[in-house]
Residue, then its C-alpha position, 0 to 999 in steps of 0.5 A: m500500500i502507498f500512503f499519501i500525506k497532504e500538508w495543509p497551509d496550517r502545517s497540519a498533515t492528513l494521512m490518506a490510503d492509496n484509495g483516497a480514504v482519510l486515515w488520520t490528521f496530525h499536527s505535523v508532517a513529521e507525525a504522519r511520517r512516523v506513523c507511515e514508518a511504523w506501519y511499514t516496519a510492522r509489516g516488514e515492507p519498504v517505506d513508500y509514501q508521497l508527500y503533497t504540500l498544499q499552498d494558499p487557496g487557489q495555488g494547488a498542490l506541490q508534490d515533493p518527489s524526494c519523499a516518494t518511496c523513501a526511508i524516513g530518517 
């Protein structure tokens, strides 16, 4: 499963499943990343997620390609 993390303008982050289901909203991207890492570690799978940062309304989203399929440090 691939997770998606959406960072909102207020710096909170929503963790979503690859089917679009919202799993949880966190106070920060760092918290969402820790949950992703724990899920993959428990399953013995490589970490795989994509991070999107939402800008001010009307400006869309920016994908951070450095976060796709990466380990969390």
